[in-house]
C-alpha positions, 0 to 999 in steps of 0.5 A: 770436890775440886775447885770451881772452874775458872768461868764458873759464875758468868753467864754467856749468850751464844748467837754464833753460827757455823763454827768460829763463833761456836768454837770461842763459846764452847772453849768459855764453856769448858771453861765454866761459863753458863753458855745459852745458845740463842736459837729459833725454830722458824730459822735454819742456820745452815752449817751450825746443826748441819747443812739442812735440818732434814737431810735425806738418808742418800747423802750419808755416805759419799759426802765429807764426814764432818757434814754428813757423818750421822751416827749409824748413817741415819739422819734420825727424827731430829738430825739437827742434834746429831750432825757432827759440825754441830756435836763437837762444839756444843757440849757444857752448853744450853739451848733456849729457842726464842724468836728474836725476829718478833716483838715478843721475842724481844721483849723476853729477851731484855731481862735475860740480857739484864742477866748476861755478862757476855754476848757473842756473835759471829752473823754476817754484819748487820744481822745484829742490827736487825735483830735489835742485838748491836751493842748500843742496844745491848749496853742500853739494857745492861751497861757493862755488858761485854759483846764480841762481834766477829763477822768475816771480814769487820764491821766496815771496809769494802768486804763488809757485807761479803758472807764467809766460811772458813774456806773463804777466809783462807783463800782471801787471805792467801792461806790457800794459795800457800799451802797448795803444790807448786804444780797444781792451780789453787782451785785444786787445794782441798779446803780446810777450816783452821781459820774458824778455830783461830778466830774462835780461840782469839775470841775466847782470850779476847773475852777474858781479857775484857772480863779482867778489865771489867773486873778492874774497872766496871766497864763493859765493852764491844769487841770487833774481831774479824775473822780474816784478820784472825786468820792472818797469823797462820801465814805471817812469815808470809806477809812479812817476806813480802813487806820486807823484800817486795817478793811474794812467797812461792808455794812450797807444798810439804816443803819446809818454809825454814830452809830445812831439807830434806822436809817432806811426806813420803808414801809407806806400805799402804793397804789401799788407795787414797780413795778408800783412805788406805793410803799411808805417808809418813812425815821426816824432817831434816833440821841439822847436818847431824840429822841428815847423817842419822838418816843417812844411817837407817837408810843403809848410807847409800851412795847417792846421799854420800856426796859431799854437797849433800853434807850441807843444808844448802847442797840439800835445798838444791837437790830436794826433788832428787833427794825426795824421790829416793827417800820416797823410794827407800820408804815405799815398802815400809809400815809407817809406824816402825819407820816411825820409831826407827827414826825417831830412835835416831833423832830424826823427826818423824811421824805417820800422817793419820787418816782420821779413823786412826787417830783414836787409836795412836797411843801418843793421843790416848795417852794425853786424853785427847778424847773422851766418850760422851752421849748424844740426845735421845741416848744416841752413843757413846761416841768419842769426842775431843776433850777440852784443849786445856788441862787444869790440875786444881780445876779439871775441865771435862764434858759436864754436859753433852752436846745439848739438844735444840731447845732443851733448856727452854723451861729453865731459861723461860721460867727461871731466868725470864720469870715466866709463870708456867702458863706463859710459858705454856702459852709460848710452847703452844704458840710454836715459838719455844720447842725442840723442832724446826718448822716442819716446812724446813727442809 
């Protein structure tokens, strides 16, 4: 039998929404902590268990797969248990439904807090205070508790009350502008949500640092981590350029911020168009004059590439548009994987740009066991999901538990942790506060 996982024996209460906080608690759960998700059958948090509690089948196709990619394009009887924005982040967790807006819910929470090591929330500023789960309230119950709060823009300042998702974080911090294209307006840049994962991973690290501090001193603490501050390091070089030179960096698209050239994405032989995900592209990066000579050789040493000024990085930077046109004409009729391997063999960094459905079959991804099959509630599956992002030889991290159904652990939490009798627990179920379904009037 393997040794215990690093955080076994610790209990974490998760009052998180959407991705940033839920990714942090996912990491903690992967490492062995007992993470209990606090949910409320009377309140639906958008984008946490999906965009809607009961989405119509009509939106199952034609929308973003990460939001509406339900199994077999069917929302099912409990769609909130199957949405991709939920299932990817709720492995290895437990779920209890408890109404924190009621006096009874607040009373029931107290004995649970007494047995909790870490409390995590990333709601809008002011939400925790309204629910009575701010740091001072929790510390009054459990003096050494560690509380991490991760609102979008912090608990003070001019942006304090702004609601935010990952796309907003990236716009405010400048990421949306910098990763666009020079000939496109920033509003045309597609939204990505890397800021959520940056915030989540840093939150998990901060919690583990706080646990180490508590082990040494016996002290709990409040960690305030604005998600925008956590996302800022994605473009740290741009802030440094502005600070040291007074010149704002320009949008460079897929070109290098370090002065390498050529450095771009180039079209390959495609079975379809971008509309149906059939287009194919390859990333090629030249970081030295020797690599440029190797690329020339693979291209057949064409006459256009032999001019003396292209032998040095400065010359290639000055003629990037022309070089990109020539390389694109050369790559256009080639298979992306064949070209990837031939360039790698001669020492030129290259890789195919994979549309999401192709990632699972990539030999590199498979060799590193980045994904594993797991079941969804109600026996749906198996489907491939991300494995925990770390490999610990002595304490392997796996899918100990599939994505948790809402309220799946109600009886365990109410009777074993809170200490209610079966009759008392059943009364809460009968009152409609402890269940596995959202209220019928929630769309």
